[in-house]
N, C-alpha and C positions, 0 to 999 in steps of 0.2 A: 234107550235112555230117555227118560222123561224129564223135560225141562220144567222148572217151577215158574210161576208167574213172576217171581222176583228176578230170576235169571233173565227172563224175556225183557223185563223192564230195564235191567242193567244193559243188555245188548242194545236195546232201543236208545238208551242214554248214550252209549258209546258211539252209536251211529247218528246221534243228534236227531232222533225221530220222536215226535210226540204221538203217543199211542193212547187210545181210549181203552177202557176196560174190556170192551168187546174185541178190540184188536189184540190185546194181550192174550185173551182166551184163545182167539183164532190162531195167532202166531205160535202160541205155546203148543198147540196140537200139531200144527204144520211142521214146526222146527223139530219137534220130538219125532215125528214120522220120518223126516229126512235123516236124522241121526240114527234111527233104527235101521233104515235101509243101508246106510253106510256101514253099520256094524255087520249086517248080513254080507255085504260085499267083502269085508275084511276077512271073513271066514273062508272065502274061496281060495283053493290052492292054485297058485299061479307059478309054481316052480316049473321051469322049462319053457315058459311062455316069454318070447322075446318082447321087449318094450316096443310100443308103437307110438309114433308121433302123430299119426292121422288114422282115423277109422276107415277111410277109403283111400284107394290108391290115387296118387296124384298124376296128372298128365299135363303136358305143356299145351296151353291153349293159344299160344301165339303162333302165327304163321311164320314160315321161313322167310327171311329177307331176300328179296330179289336184287341181283346186281343190275344196276341201271347204268347204261352208257352215259357219259357226261363229257362236257367240253373240258379241254385242258385250261390251266390257269392262263397260259399265254393267249389262247383263243378268246377267253373272256375279257382279259385286260386289253386286248387289241381294240375293243370298242369304247374304251374309257377315254373321255376327253383329256383327263390328267391322271398320271400315276405317280406313286411314290412308294418305293420299297415293296414292289409287287402287290400293291393295294390300290384301290380307287382313292383318288384324292378329291375331297369335297370341301366346300366352304364351311368354316366353323359356324355353328349355330349360336353358341355363346362365346363371347370374347372375354 
């Protein structure tokens, strides 16, 4: 499918691009080539081919979380100078 220079100018106008005549000529050839390649791909018989979301297989790159021994809430709050409702009580910063 060959795009005319007018069609390329219209596409550039829709994209709010200012193109010189050199650009119009260059993009006319490039866009036409892309559309021709898409047309070739449309002719490929894909019946029986399952759709793929990725071209490569995905793998988990995260490491497994390790369980870390921790202090109980009671042990931690035992060092607090003041407590309120199982929380550290601190002086307000803004009043």
